[in-house]
C-alpha positions as CSV (number, residue, x, y, z in Angstrom):
1,M,64.5,12.7,66.8
2,G,61.6,12.1,64.5
3,N,62.0,15.3,62.7
4,V,64.8,14.9,65.1
5,L,67.7,17.1,65.7
6,K,67.7,18.2,62.1
7,N,71.3,19.3,61.4
8,A,72.3,22.7,60.0
9,P,73.1,22.4,56.3
10,A,76.6,21.5,55.4
11,Q,79.1,24.3,54.8
12,S,78.7,25.8,51.4
13,G,81.2,24.5,48.9
14,D,81.4,21.1,50.7
15,S,80.9,18.6,48.0
16,N,81.7,15.6,50.2
17,P,78.7,13.7,51.4
18,A,77.9,13.2,55.1
19,P,79.6,10.2,56.7
20,T,77.6,7.0,56.5
21,G,77.4,4.2,58.9
22,A,75.1,1.8,60.7
23,E,72.1,3.5,62.3
24,N,73.1,2.5,65.8
25,D,76.5,4.2,65.3
26,I,75.1,7.7,66.0
27,L,75.7,10.0,68.9
28,V,74.4,13.5,69.6
29,A,76.5,16.1,71.4
30,L,74.9,17.1,74.7
31,C,77.0,20.2,75.1
32,D,79.6,22.2,73.3
33,Y,82.9,20.4,73.5
34,P,85.3,21.5,74.7
35,S,83.7,24.2,76.7
36,P,83.8,27.7,75.0
37,D,85.7,29.0,78.0
38,I,88.5,26.5,77.3
39,S,88.8,26.9,73.5
40,E,86.7,27.1,70.4
41,P,84.3,24.1,70.5
42,I,85.0,21.2,68.1
43,F,81.5,19.9,68.5
44,R,78.4,21.9,69.3
45,L,75.3,21.0,71.3
46,G,72.9,18.9,69.2
47,E,75.5,18.0,66.6
48,K,75.0,14.6,65.1
49,L,78.2,12.4,65.3
50,R,79.0,9.0,63.7
51,I,81.0,6.6,66.0
52,I,84.3,5.5,64.7
53,S,85.4,3.7,68.0
54,Q,85.1,3.7,71.7
55,E,88.2,3.9,73.8
56,G,87.6,3.8,77.5
57,G,85.3,6.6,78.4
58,W,85.9,8.4,75.1
59,W,84.4,8.2,71.7
60,R,86.2,8.8,68.5
61,V,83.7,10.4,66.2
62,I,83.2,12.3,62.9
63,S,80.7,15.1,62.6
64,F,77.9,14.8,60.0
65,I,77.9,18.6,59.7
66,T,81.6,19.6,59.7
67,R,83.2,16.2,58.9
68,R,85.7,16.9,61.7
69,E,87.0,13.8,63.3
70,N,88.1,13.9,67.0
71,Y,87.5,12.4,70.5
72,I,84.6,13.4,72.8
73,P,84.1,12.1,76.3
74,G,81.1,9.7,76.9
75,N,79.4,12.1,79.3
76,C,79.1,14.7,76.5
77,V,77.1,12.5,74.2
78,A,73.9,10.5,74.0
79,K,73.5,7.4,71.8
80,V,70.7,7.6,69.4
81,Y,68.8,4.7,67.9
82,H,66.3,4.9,65.0
83,G,66.8,8.6,64.9
84,W,64.4,9.2,67.8
85,L,65.4,7.0,70.8
86,F,67.9,8.7,73.0
87,E,69.8,6.9,75.7
88,G,70.9,8.9,78.7
89,V,68.9,12.0,78.1
90,G,66.9,13.6,80.9
91,R,63.9,15.9,80.7
92,E,65.9,19.2,81.0
93,K,68.4,18.1,78.3
94,A,65.6,16.9,76.1
95,E,64.1,20.4,76.3
96,E,67.4,22.1,75.5
97,L,68.0,19.8,72.5
98,L,64.4,20.2,71.1
99,Q,64.5,24.0,71.5
100,L,67.6,24.3,69.2
101,P,66.7,26.6,66.3
102,S,67.3,23.7,63.8
103,N,64.3,21.8,65.2
104,R,60.8,22.7,64.0
105,V,57.5,22.3,65.7
106,G,56.7,18.6,65.8
107,S,60.2,17.4,66.4
108,F,60.3,14.8,69.0
109,M,62.4,12.3,70.9
110,I,61.7,9.3,73.1
111,R,63.9,8.8,76.1
112,E,64.0,6.6,79.1
113,S,61.9,7.9,82.0
114,E,64.0,9.4,84.8
115,T,61.4,8.5,87.4
116,Q,60.2,5.1,86.5
117,R,62.6,2.4,85.4
118,G,61.5,0.5,82.3
119,Y,59.2,3.3,81.1
120,Y,59.7,5.9,78.4
121,S,58.8,9.5,77.9
122,L,57.9,11.2,74.7
123,S,59.2,14.8,74.4
124,I,57.7,16.9,71.6
125,K,58.5,20.5,70.5
126,H,55.4,22.6,70.3
127,R,55.5,26.3,71.3
128,H,57.1,24.8,74.4
129,V,58.4,21.3,74.8
130,K,55.7,18.9,76.2
131,H,56.4,15.5,77.8
132,Y,54.2,12.5,77.8
133,R,54.7,9.2,79.6
134,I,54.7,6.1,77.4
135,Y,53.1,3.3,79.4
136,R,53.9,-0.4,79.1
137,L,51.2,-3.1,79.6
138,P,52.1,-6.4,81.4
139,N,52.3,-8.0,78.0
140,N,55.0,-5.4,77.1
141,W,52.9,-3.5,74.6
142,Y,53.2,0.3,74.7
143,Y,50.7,3.2,74.7
144,V,50.2,6.9,75.2
145,S,46.5,6.6,75.3
146,P,45.1,3.2,76.6
147,R,42.6,3.0,73.6
148,L,45.5,2.4,71.2
149,T,48.4,0.0,72.0
150,F,51.5,-1.0,70.0
151,Q,53.7,-4.0,70.1
152,C,56.9,-1.9,70.0
153,L,58.0,1.7,70.3
154,E,58.8,1.8,66.5
155,D,55.1,1.0,65.8
156,L,54.0,3.7,68.2
157,V,56.3,6.3,66.5
158,N,55.3,5.2,63.0
159,H,51.6,5.5,63.9
160,Y,51.8,9.0,65.4
161,S,54.2,10.2,62.8
162,G,51.8,9.2,60.1
163,Q,54.4,6.8,58.6
164,T,53.3,3.5,57.2
165,Y,55.7,0.7,56.4
């Protein structure tokens, strides 16, 4: 998320840097895995993971927080692009992720709309999580407010985040 799913600080005494990798090699845990009623979770809800490999319906990953390496099923993770574009996250899960204590007011994510194919939704943490539709014009430009349009989602995010590149 832009100010996205900020991770808890690394364990004290951990002098190893977080794993590095291509930006499109990032997943976020959508639940504690395994479930706490089965055993102590290896990965926690909202934990940022770097992809090592995909094997069938499973991902081999390493945690940016704990540096633990293990497998996690594909239905327990969402792929993240640019740090703010989440693939396969619905409205309720977006709210759950944004409400994590590690996210401050202003944290956001963009996700595919559940109701309209080809559209996106912007979810932002305020006091409560608010959702906004991102519209697409026939020329494939995007907007939240029709007075200001953007050629791509990245331009839209950069504008509203106050980032200039």
